[in-house]
C-alpha positions in Angstrom: -9.1 -9.9 -4.2 -11.2 -6.9 -5.8 -9.8 -7.7 -9.5 -11.3 -5.6 -12.1 -11.0 -6.5 -15.9 -11.0 -4.4 -19.0 -12.7 -4.9 -22.3 -11.9 -2.5 -25.2 -15.4 -2.3 -26.7 -14.2 -0.1 -29.7 -10.8 1.3 -30.5 -12.1 4.3 -32.6 -12.9 7.7 -31.0 -14.7 10.9 -31.5 -11.9 13.0 -30.2 -8.3 13.2 -31.4 -6.0 13.1 -28.1 -2.7 14.3 -29.1 -0.9 11.8 -26.8 -3.5 8.7 -27.3 -1.8 5.5 -26.6 -4.7 3.4 -27.8 -5.4 4.6 -31.2 -8.1 3.2 -33.8 -7.3 -0.2 -35.1 -9.7 -2.2 -37.9 -10.7 -4.7 -35.0 -14.5 -4.6 -34.2 -16.6 -6.3 -31.5 -20.2 -7.4 -31.5 -22.5 -8.2 -28.7 -21.8 -11.9 -29.3 -18.1 -11.5 -29.1 -18.2 -9.5 -25.9 -20.4 -11.7 -23.8 -17.5 -14.6 -23.6 -15.2 -11.9 -22.3 -17.7 -10.9 -19.6 -18.3 -14.7 -18.9 -14.7 -15.2 -18.4 -14.2 -12.5 -15.8 -17.1 -14.0 -14.1 -15.7 -17.4 -14.0 -12.2 -16.0 -12.7 -14.3 -14.4 -9.7 -13.6 -10.9 -10.8 -15.3 -8.1 -9.0 -16.1 -5.8 -11.8 -15.6 -5.1 -15.6 -14.6 -1.7 -17.1 -15.7 -1.0 -20.7 -13.2 1.2 -22.5 -11.9 2.0 -25.7 -11.4 4.0 -28.0 -14.6 5.7 -26.8 -16.8 3.0 -25.7 -20.0 5.0 -25.9 -19.7 4.7 -29.6 -20.5 1.1 -29.8 -24.1 0.6 -30.7 -24.6 -2.3 -28.1 -23.0 -0.8 -25.4 -26.0 -0.6 -23.1 -26.6 -4.2 -23.8 -23.3 -5.4 -22.9 -23.5 -3.3 -19.8 -26.8 -5.0 -18.8 -25.4 -8.4 -19.5 -22.4 -7.6 -17.1 -24.5 -6.4 -14.5 -27.0 -9.3 -14.8 -24.1 -11.7 -14.3 -23.0 -10.2 -11.1 -20.1 -7.8 -12.2 -19.7 -4.3 -10.9 -19.9 -2.4 -14.2 -17.9 0.8 -15.0 -17.0 2.8 -18.1 -14.2 5.2 -19.1 -15.4 7.8 -21.3 -14.7 11.4 -22.8 -18.2 12.0 -21.8 -19.4 13.5 -25.3 -22.4 11.1 -25.6 -23.1 10.8 -21.9 -23.8 14.5 -22.1 -27.0 13.5 -24.0 -29.6 13.1 -21.4 -31.4 10.2 -23.0 -28.2 8.3 -23.4 -27.0 9.0 -19.8 -30.5 7.6 -18.6 -30.2 4.6 -20.9 -26.9 3.5 -19.5 -27.9 3.9 -16.0 -31.1 1.7 -16.6 -28.8 -0.7 -18.3 -26.7 -1.1 -15.1 -23.8 1.2 -15.5 -22.7 1.9 -11.8 -19.6 3.8 -12.1 -18.2 6.1 -14.9 -14.6 7.7 -15.2 -15.0 10.6 -17.2 -11.6 11.8 -18.6 -10.8 15.5 -18.2 -7.0 16.8 -18.4 -7.4 20.5 -17.7 -10.2 22.9 -16.6 -8.4 25.4 -18.5 -10.3 25.6 -21.9 -7.3 26.2 -24.2 -5.3 23.0 -22.5 -8.0 20.8 -22.8 -8.7 21.5 -26.5 -4.9 21.3 -27.2 -4.9 17.7 -25.7 -8.1 16.9 -27.1 -7.4 17.7 -30.5 -10.8 19.4 -31.0 -12.5 22.4 -29.2 -15.5 22.6 -27.0 -15.1 19.3 -25.0 -15.0 20.7 -21.7 -18.7 21.7 -21.7 -19.7 18.4 -22.9 -17.8 16.8 -20.1 -19.5 18.8 -17.5 -22.8 18.1 -18.8 -21.9 14.3 -18.8 -20.8 14.5 -15.2 -24.2 16.3 -14.3 -26.2 13.7 -16.2 -24.5 10.8 -14.7 -24.7 12.1 -11.1 -28.5 12.9 -12.0 -29.1 9.3 -12.9 -27.2 7.8 -10.0 -24.1 6.6 -11.7 -20.8 7.2 -9.5 -18.6 9.7 -11.0 -14.7 9.6 -11.0 -12.4 12.0 -12.8 -9.5 10.4 -14.7 -6.6 12.7 -15.6 -3.5 11.9 -17.7 -0.6 13.9 -16.5 1.3 15.7 -19.5 3.7 18.4 -19.9 0.6 20.6 -20.5 -1.2 20.1 -17.2 1.7 19.1 -15.0 1.8 22.6 -13.3 -1.8 22.9 -12.4 -3.1 19.5 -11.3 -4.0 21.2 -7.9 -5.9 24.1 -9.7 -7.9 21.5 -11.5 -8.7 19.8 -8.2 -9.6 23.0 -6.6 -12.1 23.6 -9.4 -13.9 20.1 -9.1 -14.3 20.7 -5.4 -15.9 24.0 -5.8 -18.1 23.5 -8.9 -18.8 19.7 -8.5 -18.6 18.7 -4.8 -20.5 15.5 -5.3 -17.3 14.0 -7.1 -15.6 12.0 -4.5 -12.9 9.9 -6.2 -10.0 11.2 -8.7 -7.4 9.2 -10.6 -4.2 10.3 -12.3 -2.4 8.4 -14.7 1.1 9.6 -15.6 1.9 9.7 -19.3 2.6 6.3 -21.0 5.3 7.3 -23.6 5.5 3.8 -25.1 2.6 3.5 -27.7 0.5 5.4 -30.1 0.7 9.1 -30.6 2.2 9.4 -27.0 5.3 7.6 -28.6 5.4 9.4 -31.8 5.3 12.9 -29.8 7.2 12.1 -26.7 9.0 15.3 -26.5 5.9 17.3 -26.9 3.7 15.8 -24.3 5.9 13.6 -21.8 6.6 15.3 -18.8 9.6 15.1 -16.4 8.7 13.5 -12.9 9.9 16.8 -11.3 7.5 18.7 -13.5 4.5 17.7 -11.5 5.8 16.7 -8.3 4.6 19.8 -6.4 1.2 20.2 -8.1 0.5 16.8 -7.8 1.3 16.6 -3.9 -0.8 20.0 -3.5 -3.6 18.1 -5.5 -3.5 15.1 -3.3 -3.5 17.3 -0.2 -6.6 19.1 -1.2 -8.5 15.9 -1.7 -7.2 14.3 1.3 -7.9 17.3 3.5 -11.7 17.3 2.1 -12.2 13.8 2.9 -12.1 12.5 -0.8 -10.3 9.5 -2.3 -7.7 9.1 -5.0 -5.3 6.9 -6.8 -2.1 7.6 -8.8 -1.0 5.3 -11.6 2.5 5.0 -13.0 4.3 7.6 -10.6 7.2 6.2 -8.6 6.8 6.6 -4.7 9.6 8.9 -4.4 7.3 11.5 -6.1 4.3 10.7 -3.8 5.9 9.4 -0.7 3.4 11.3 1.7 0.5 9.3 -0.1 2.3 6.2 -1.1 -0.9 4.1 0.0 -2.8 5.7 -2.7 -0.5 4.3 -5.7 -2.3 1.9 -7.8 0.7 -0.3 -8.5 1.6 -0.2 -4.8 -1.8 -1.3 -3.5 -1.8 -4.3 -6.2 1.6 -5.3 -5.0 0.6 -5.3 -1.5 -2.7 -7.2 -2.0 -1.3 -9.6 -4.8 -4.0 -8.3 -7.3 -4.0 -8.9 -11.0 -5.4 -7.2 -14.1 -6.7 -8.7 -17.3 -7.1 -6.3 -20.3 -8.8 -7.7 -23.5 -7.2 -5.4 -26.0 -8.9 -4.8 -29.5 -5.9 -5.1 -31.5 -3.1 -7.9 -32.0 -2.0 -7.8 -28.3 -5.3 -9.6 -27.6 -5.7 -10.7 -24.1 -2.9 -9.6 -21.6 -2.7 -10.6 -17.9 -0.6 -8.7 -15.4 0.2 -10.0 -11.9 4.0 -8.3 -11.5 3.7 -4.5 -11.1 7.4 -3.7 -11.1 8.9 -1.7 -13.9 12.1 0.1 -14.1 14.3 1.1 -11.2 17.6 2.9 -10.9 20.7 1.9 -8.7 19.4 4.4 -6.2 16.3 2.2 -5.5 18.3 -0.5 -4.0 18.6 1.3 -0.7 15.1 2.7 -0.6 12.8 1.4 2.2 10.0 1.3 -0.2 11.6 -0.8 -3.0 9.5 -4.0 -2.5 6.1 -2.2 -2.8 7.2 0.2 -5.3 6.0 0.0 -9.2 9.3 2.0 -10.2 9.3 3.9 -13.3 6.6 2.9 -16.0 8.5 3.2 -19.3 8.9 1.0 -22.2 9.4 3.8 -24.5 12.5 5.5 -23.2 10.6 8.7 -22.5 11.6 9.2 -18.9 15.1 9.5 -17.2 15.7 6.7 -14.3 18.2 9.3 -13.0 15.2 11.1 -11.5 14.6 8.4 -9.1 15.8 8.5 -5.6 15.7 6.8 -2.5 13.3 7.5 0.5 13.5 6.2 4.1 10.1 5.9 5.6 8.2 3.1 7.3 7.1 0.7 4.7 5.0 -1.1 7.5 2.9 2.0 7.9 2.0 2.3 4.3 1.2 -1.6 4.2 -1.0 -1.4 7.3 -2.9 1.7 5.7 -3.8 -0.4 2.5 -4.6 -3.7 4.2 -6.7 -2.0 6.7 -8.5 0.3 4.8 -12.2 0.2 5.7 -13.4 1.3 2.6 -11.6 -1.7 0.8 -12.4 -5.2 2.4 -11.1 -6.9 -0.4 -7.9 -8.2 1.2 -8.5 -10.8 3.9 -5.3 -10.5 5.8 -5.5 -7.6 8.1 -2.4 -8.0 10.4 1.3 -7.3 9.3 2.4 -10.7 10.3 -0.1 -12.4 8.3 0.5 -10.1 5.4 4.4 -10.5 5.5 4.0 -14.3 5.2 1.6 -14.0 2.3 3.9 -11.4 0.6 7.1 -13.3 1.0 5.5 -16.1 -0.8 4.2 -14.1 -3.6 7.5 -12.5 -4.2 9.3 -15.9 -4.3 6.7 -17.0 -6.9 7.2 -13.8 -8.9 10.9 -14.1 -8.9 10.5 -17.6 -10.3 8.0 -16.8 -12.9 9.7 -13.7 -14.2 13.3 -14.8 -14.2 13.3 -14.3 -18.2 12.1 -11.0 -18.1 14.7 -8.3 -19.4 15.1 -5.0 -17.5 12.4 -2.6 -18.9 10.2 -5.2 -20.5 6.5 -4.8 -19.4 5.8 -7.3 -16.9 2.3 -8.0 -18.3 2.0 -11.3 -20.1 -0.1 -12.3 -23.2 -2.6 -14.7 -21.8 -2.9 -18.1 -23.6 -6.5 -18.2 -24.1 -9.0 -19.6 -26.8 -11.0 -16.4 -26.7 -10.9 -14.4 -29.8 -10.9 -10.7 -29.1 -12.7 -9.1 -31.8 -12.3 -9.7 -35.5 -11.6 -8.0 -38.6 -13.8 -7.7 -41.9 -13.1 -5.8 -45.2 -15.6 -3.2 -44.1 -14.0 -2.6 -40.8 -10.7 -2.5 -42.5 -12.0 0.0 -45.1 -13.3 2.0 -42.3 -10.1 2.2 -40.5 -8.0 3.0 -43.4 -10.6 6.0 -43.9 -10.2 7.0 -40.6 -6.4 7.0 -40.7 -6.7 9.2 -43.7 -8.9 11.7 -41.7 -6.6 11.6 -38.7 -3.4 12.2 -40.9 -5.0 15.4 -42.0 -5.8 16.3 -38.5 -2.5 15.5 -37.1 -1.0 17.7 -39.9 -3.3 20.7 -38.9 -2.3 20.1 -35.2 1.5 19.7 -36.0 1.6 16.3 -34.5 2.8 13.1 -35.7 0.7 9.9 -36.4 1.3 6.8 -34.6 2.5 3.6 -36.4 0.1 0.7 -37.1 1.7 -2.2 -35.8 -1.0 -3.2 -33.2 -3.3 -3.2 -36.3 -1.4 -5.7 -38.4 -3.4 -8.9 -39.3 -3.1 -11.9 -41.4 -5.9 -13.7 -43.4 -7.8 -16.7 -41.6 -7.6 -20.1 -43.1 -11.2 -19.6 -44.5 -10.4 -16.2 -45.7 -13.4 -14.5 -44.4 -11.9 -12.6 -41.8 -8.5 -11.9 -40.1 -6.8 -13.8 -37.6 -5.1 -11.9 -34.8 -1.3 -12.0 -34.9 0.8 -12.7 -31.8 2.0 -9.1 -31.7 
């Protein structure tokens, strides 16, 4: 399997996205606390690692940890807002360190919309320079876009812009809004779209990419809202291939492992021909309405074949439907047995019982976090948004009293 793990390198950021689901915490990493996490992915046979945040480029040891991961055989990626990557010397340093793939987050090519969602002005030009720098130094560029109320009606317009102005970008990812954490939860009504809000523009955007020979993935969107391109659903591909994801969170969740990709379903889903391979409605914050889900009646086998026989993704060894069905049925039985105690709507990811400690808290890091909270409070008031709660940041003193021990969350 082409499993890719995530390490939250930092949790602070130099932007103030008004829907952020991973806000700042007092937890910090050093190079020495991150290398065991890389080693763990290597030992598990993972294909790659994604360095994320917060804004990962703010960590002073980022080039060094990227080089360590690359030297140990991992495919090294980063998710970034592009602010630092827009600096030529930093982009070159990251390329030389071994960064192979960068996901630059851009939500709208309309400056006013991007500024509203970013919380600060003038981020688009920096993102464009970051993309150009990455391309110049041989780092593959993808565009990440979170779907919100503000951009739901012009996802296709964004794609048309990218194709015209940056034709070398060949892959795009959409993430539907996660309304369950952070400022996204505190401001659900302002930013969470209805599924119907983006259905048309998402289909047009996917069609533009498909017809131009580009690739794309869509996360947290039920298959009834992307049926013609169901094979591009991240959750569906992981369900079909039996992949997992481990995230090392820099908060009190710590390490989380996900092997079950099913979320919320409505009664209508029971007769849908794609029910077995659909992730359903991703929502632990009651931000969406399951009544928006509806059944579709198309060939599941055709979608599965497109995934398992994808020549650009050789990670799944079984290439025939007969072999796949046997493997899939076995995995479904194991999944049902392991998730029998999960309540409806509960996130399927599970806290991994591990001896790895993900970051730590010091008096200094706690003071910096408290100062940042005050500054973000002033910014939130200026922008008219609610601040998130701090439950993911709560710690308790260790036995030695020198740092904080992570709570179980």
